[in-house]
Structure formats: structure tokens, C-alpha cells
N, C-alpha and C positions, 0 to 999 in steps of 0.2 A: 594565430590565423586570421582570416579574413573571408565572408563571404558576402554577397548580393541578399538585400533584405526581399521577405516577400513582398510584391504588390496585390496578390490575389489570386486565392484558388479558385479554380476554376473548376475543376472534378474532383467529388470525394468518391471512396472508395465502391460504392453502388453504380455514382454515374460510370466509372471505369470499367467496372465492369460488364453495365450495360450495354457499354462502347464496343467491347471487345465480342460477346453475345450477337450484337448486331452485324457485325463486321464477319464474324464468324458464318450467318447466315447467308449474308451476301455473295461470300465465298462458294457457299456450296450450291450455290443458283445458280449463277455463272461458271462453273466447272461444273455441273451437273450431276455434283456428287463428291466424294471426294478417293473414289478409285486412282486416278490419276494423277493425284494432286501432293505436292511435298512443300514444305515453309520451311523458309531459310531467313534468321534471323542476323540483322547486322548488328554487330557489336556497336554499342556494348549492352544495350538495354533491348535492343531488338530478340536476341535468342530468348528471353525471358516474354516478352509478348508473344513471339510463335508459340511459344510451347502453351501458353493458356489458350490461346485460340485452337491449337490442335487437341489438345485437351477438349473445347467447348465442339469443336468438332466430332470429335470420338463421342460423344455423349450424344448431341445430335443424330450422328449417321449410324452410329455402332463401327465405325471405323479411323482408326485415328492415321492422321497421315504423317508420316516422317518430318522430323523436323531436324535440319542443322545449322550451324552456327558459322557465321561470313567474317573473316577481318580482311575488312578491305585496303588496309596500311598500305599494302606493296603497290595500290593502284590509284594510290592519290595523286591529284597533280599540282599537288602544295609542297611536296619531298624533291627533292635532286639526290643525286649519287645512288649507289646502289642501293636497292629496294631491300627492306626489311625481307625475315622469312614469311611465310604465309601461314597464321595460326589458325584457318579457316578447319571447321570439324566438319563434314557432309559426308556420311556414312553410307551414302544409296547412290546409285546412277541418276543422273541430272537428264539422258537421254531420254528425248519424246516425252515428258512431263510437266505438266503444267507448275510451273515452281511459282511461288508468289511470294517475294522477297518482303520482310515485315520491319519496319521500323519504330520509336517511338514519335521521334518527330519527324518534319523533314522543313527544311528550310530552304536552301539554296539549291538544291536538287543533286550537288555535287560526290555527295556519300553515295546516291543514288547511280551517280554514273560509275561511280569506280566499281560498286556492287555490281552491277551490268556488265563489264570487263574481266572481272573475278567469275561470275557465275560461266561467261561463254567458254574461259580458258580452262573450267572444269566438266564442260558437257553442252549437249545440244538440246534444249527443253524445245517442248512443243511450244510455249508460250512462257513467257516470264510476263507476273502481275506483279504488284508494289501494294501494300497495305501495309498502313502509318495510324498510329491515335491520334495524332494533334500532326495538323498543315499548317504551320507558322507563316505560311506566305514568305516574300522575300526573294521568290525563285530568282536563278543567275542562267538556269538550262532549261529549256522546255521539256521539262518533267511533271507528270501530271500523277498522280497516285492513283488507282483503280477504287481502293475501299479507304475510307477515312473514320475517323471515330467523330473529331471534334474539327471544323475548321476555326482556328484563330488568327485574326490578324493581329500582327502585333507590330511594334514601332522597332527603329533600330537601336533605341536602350533599353527595349526589354527581352526576356528569352524566356520561353516557355521550359519546363522542369518536370519531366515525366519522376515521379517518385513510387519503386515497386517494392511491394512487401519482401521478397526473396532477396533484394538488394540493399534496402533502404529501409525498411522494419515499418513502412505505411503505402500504404494503396493511395497517389493524388497526385492532380496533375496540377501547380500554380505558375504565375508569371513573377520571376523576381525583374529588379529594376537593377540594369546592369550600369546607372549613373550614380549608386552610391553604392558603396562597401560599409559593413559593419564588422568591428571587430569580435569574433567570437570566444565568448571566454570557459 
């Protein structure tokens, strides 16, 4: 198996937790509390980040907003033919709420565009906002996050990878070098 080598560690576990905490406070401030709020994590790592933000909001506010999981695959613009079934899990109404889409990294904005299309099929939120841990640049669509843990402009030969304890065994944000591959042992 081949993998890309790590070029640099950008955030350790403490820095990642501080970014989540800062995003949580900013969400609460802009939405005047958690009462009309829901968080929707975009697959694959967005749901984990959304749960962490919701937990932190719950600690701060005493009210944890509901969290959903969004599968944007049926709304991707690079798929042809019959769209796959929607694997989203949203067990609450989106009508009239402030929905915060959550993802680990934003690059081109195409995933967010697909997420907005998906959300609009499922209900009519009062507002849709976007929270990301990392903004890696390279936008192809006019989409800008409302809440950003860290702006990290990258070259086209680099990719930001968010590692989460629940999925990857550790919390970290690293840049990998796409121009080189290494053999895994």
C-alpha cells in the first residue's frame, strides 16, 4: 500500500481542541444561543467534528444542539448516471432552524455546494452557515465559511489531512506531499 509522506504537522491535539472551542463560541455568539440551532456534519469527518462542537456548545450553553450526518454523494457534480441512495441521517426538522454545516477541510467549495443542495431538499432552514476546521484555499465556487479554525493556504501539490481520535487514533492536522508516495510496511 502507498501513502503520501507528511510534510508538516500544523495542529496538535491541543490546538485542534482550541479551534473547536473557538468555533463553538463564535457559533453561539452569531446565533444568540443554541435554541434554534442544529449542526450537520458532512461525510466523512464532518460528523465527528460536528459532534465535538455540539458537545462544547452543550458545556458552554447547557443546551446541546441536535447533530445530523449528511451524505452529499447524490448531489455531487462529478457523478454521471443514476445517483446513489442518500445515506444522510437527520432525525430533526430543518424548517426554520439555523443549520450549521460542518466539515473538516474546505478546498474548492464543491462539496459545500452539494451539501446545500441536499439540505434544501430536506427542509427550509432559516439560515445555513458553514464551519470548517481548516480552509485550504483553492476555491472554484464563491463559497466562504462563516467559522474557520485555521486558514492554511496550500499549494496544489499539498493536501491538508485532519486526523481525529475517533477515526484515526489521534488528533492532529498535517500537510501531506502529493508529489511523493511512500511504500507502507
